[in-house]
Structures are given as structure tokens and as C-alpha cells.
C-alpha positions as CSV (number, residue, x, y, z in Angstrom):
1,M,105.8,104.5,23.6
2,F,102.7,102.6,22.7
3,V,101.9,99.9,25.0
4,N,100.2,96.9,23.5
5,T,100.5,93.7,25.6
6,P,98.9,93.2,29.1
7,E,102.6,92.6,30.5
8,Q,103.6,96.1,29.2
9,L,100.4,97.6,30.7
10,A,101.2,96.0,34.0
11,E,104.7,97.2,33.9
12,K,103.7,100.8,33.4
13,K,101.3,100.6,36.5
14,L,104.3,99.1,38.4
15,L,106.4,102.0,37.4
16,L,103.7,104.5,39.0
17,L,103.9,102.2,42.2
18,Y,107.6,102.5,42.2
19,I,107.8,106.3,41.7
20,L,105.2,106.8,44.6
21,D,107.1,104.3,46.7
22,Q,110.5,105.9,46.1
23,A,109.2,109.4,46.8
24,E,108.6,108.4,50.5
25,G,105.6,110.6,50.6
26,S,102.7,112.1,48.4
27,L,103.4,113.5,45.0
28,T,101.0,115.9,43.1
29,N,99.4,114.8,39.8
30,S,101.5,117.6,38.3
31,Q,104.7,116.1,39.6
32,I,103.9,112.7,38.5
33,T,102.8,113.9,35.1
34,Q,105.8,116.0,34.6
35,F,108.3,113.2,35.2
36,I,106.3,110.8,33.1
37,L,106.0,113.0,30.2
38,E,109.5,114.3,30.2
39,N,110.9,110.8,30.2
40,D,108.4,109.6,27.5
41,I,107.2,106.7,29.6
42,M,103.5,106.9,28.6
43,N,101.1,109.5,27.4
44,Y,98.9,111.9,29.5
45,F,95.8,110.0,29.1
46,M,97.3,106.6,29.8
47,L,98.8,108.0,32.9
48,Q,95.5,109.4,34.2
49,Q,93.7,106.1,33.4
50,F,96.4,104.1,35.3
51,L,96.2,106.4,38.2
52,S,92.5,106.0,38.4
53,E,92.7,102.2,38.0
54,L,95.4,102.1,40.7
55,K,93.1,104.2,43.0
56,E,90.1,101.8,42.5
57,A,92.2,98.9,43.1
58,D,93.3,100.5,46.5
59,F,97.1,100.3,45.3
60,I,97.2,104.1,45.7
61,A,95.4,106.7,47.7
62,E,94.4,110.0,46.6
63,E,93.7,113.3,48.8
64,E,93.1,116.8,47.9
65,K,95.3,119.4,49.6
66,N,95.5,123.1,48.7
67,H,93.7,122.6,45.5
68,S,96.2,119.7,44.3
69,Q,95.6,116.0,43.8
70,L,98.0,114.2,46.1
71,F,98.9,110.5,45.4
72,S,100.6,108.0,47.8
73,I,101.2,104.3,47.7
74,T,99.0,102.2,50.0
75,H,100.1,99.2,52.0
76,K,98.5,96.9,49.4
77,G,100.4,98.8,46.7
78,K,103.6,98.4,48.6
79,N,103.1,94.5,48.9
80,T,102.2,94.3,45.2
81,L,105.4,96.3,44.2
82,N,107.6,94.2,46.4
83,Y,106.3,91.1,44.9
84,F,106.7,92.2,41.2
85,V,109.5,95.0,41.3
86,N,111.7,92.7,39.4
87,R,109.7,93.2,36.4
88,I,110.6,96.9,36.2
89,P,113.6,97.4,33.9
90,K,116.8,98.5,35.9
91,N,117.4,101.5,33.6
92,Q,113.9,102.9,34.4
93,K,114.5,102.2,38.2
94,E,117.7,104.1,37.9
95,E,116.0,107.1,36.1
96,I,113.2,107.3,38.8
97,N,115.8,107.1,41.6
98,T,117.8,109.8,40.1
99,F,114.7,112.1,39.5
100,I,113.5,111.5,43.1
101,H,117.0,112.2,44.4
102,M,117.4,115.4,42.4
103,Q,113.8,116.6,43.4
104,K,113.7,115.4,46.8
105,E,113.8,118.8,48.4
106,N,111.2,120.2,46.0
107,L,109.1,117.0,46.4
108,Q,108.9,117.3,50.2
109,A,108.3,121.1,50.4
110,N,105.4,120.8,47.8
111,I,107.3,122.8,45.4
112,E,106.2,122.7,41.7
113,I,108.6,123.7,38.9
114,R,107.4,124.3,35.4
115,G,109.3,125.4,32.3
116,D,107.5,125.4,29.1
117,Y,107.8,127.2,25.8
118,H,105.7,127.7,22.6
119,Q,106.0,129.3,19.2
120,L,104.6,132.7,19.0
121,G,102.3,132.7,16.0
122,E,103.9,132.1,12.5
123,E,106.9,134.0,13.6
124,K,110.3,132.6,14.6
125,K,109.9,133.6,18.1
126,Y,109.3,131.6,21.2
127,V,107.9,132.6,24.6
128,I,109.1,130.6,27.4
129,R,107.5,130.7,30.8
130,L,109.4,129.5,34.0
131,T,107.5,129.1,37.2
132,M,108.0,128.0,40.7
133,T,105.2,127.6,43.2
134,E,105.3,126.6,46.8
135,D,102.2,125.2,48.2
136,N,100.2,126.8,45.4
137,T,101.7,130.2,46.2
138,P,103.8,131.6,43.2
139,V,107.4,132.2,44.1
140,I,108.5,133.3,40.6
141,D,106.6,133.5,37.3
142,L,109.1,134.6,34.5
143,K,108.2,135.1,30.8
144,L,110.9,135.6,28.1
145,N,110.9,136.1,24.3
146,L,113.6,134.4,22.4
147,S,114.4,133.8,18.7
148,E,115.8,130.4,18.9
149,E,113.8,127.2,19.6
150,E,116.9,125.3,20.9
151,E,117.7,128.1,23.3
152,A,114.1,128.0,24.6
153,K,114.4,124.4,24.9
154,N,117.6,124.5,26.8
155,I,116.4,127.2,29.2
156,C,113.4,125.2,30.3
157,I,115.5,122.0,30.7
158,N,118.1,123.9,32.9
159,W,115.2,125.6,34.9
160,K,113.7,122.1,35.7
161,R,117.2,120.8,36.7
162,N,118.2,123.3,39.1
163,P,115.4,125.8,39.9
164,K,116.5,127.0,43.3
165,A,120.0,127.9,42.3
166,L,118.8,129.7,39.3
167,Y,116.1,131.5,41.2
168,N,118.7,132.6,43.8
169,E,121.0,133.8,40.9
170,I,118.1,135.8,39.4
171,I,117.3,137.5,43.0
172,K,121.1,138.2,43.4
173,L,121.3,139.9,40.0
174,L,118.2,141.9,40.5
175,S,119.2,143.0,43.9
176,L,122.5,144.7,42.7
């Protein structure tokens, strides 16, 4: 995860350009951060630094909409990416393509999905929070207390993978 060489730093910036290019539209800072951190590509601080540097170099554009930072690739960024895209490892491109494909509907509708958990004090209990927001409007905000960390982790992962189907199931169960 640590990046030391200039080549590795450049590769991480190219990855960000590739993500924005494949999204075919704007992504929120949260959406980019979620993908980068979940896939252990780089740490949060490095990500924010690189987004800032790419913006300063006019490779990406930033706009604010509904209290969210939206990033998109610029013409200059696309040209640079096209020239250096072969430097991005094939497996990372495939991961990005899979993520974008799975999240396409959510990304286009500006839907943000979160699933997080934390330990409750010193006890062996975990609180999970599952949320879905659309255009910064909460659709669902669900908190659960669990006794197993592995179960909490799996629920969060499953929520992020298929939030709409799970949301529909919750509504269906509660409507009986």
C-alpha cells in the first residue's frame, strides 16, 4: 500500500483518471474514496492530495452540487490517460471496470451507499449502520447491534454489493 517511487505515484494518479474516465460522468468524493479505500489502493490522505494535484494540473474538474464535491475528467486528463493507460496493471483496470459496472445505476442517479460498523465500547458488541442517500436525501438509515464482528463485516459488504435489492426486501418484509 505504501508508494515510494515516482512511477508508483504516477500510476496511482493514472488510476484516479481511469476511474473518472470509466464512470462516464461525475463521481462524488465519497464514491471515489469508498472505492479506493475498500480496494486498499491508497490511503485517504494520499487520495485527497492526488485529487488536489490532478485538479491543479487541470486533469480533473471539480464542482459542488447539493453540498457534494463532484469530480470529472477533463479533456487534458483524457489525453494524458490515453497516452499512459498501458501503465495501469490489467488486474486493477478489471477491478475498476467491475466496480463501475456494478455501481453504474447508483453512480448515475447520485446514490450514495454506506455500510460501516464499529465496536461498542469494551464489549464484544458491534453497531452497524447501513445508509442509502439519493441526491443527499436519506432513503434508508438502518442501525443494528450484533455480537459477532464477522457478521457485522459481512452485512456491510453485502449491503454495498446489492443495496437496492436489499432495500426492496426490507420494504417488502416491513409491508407485510
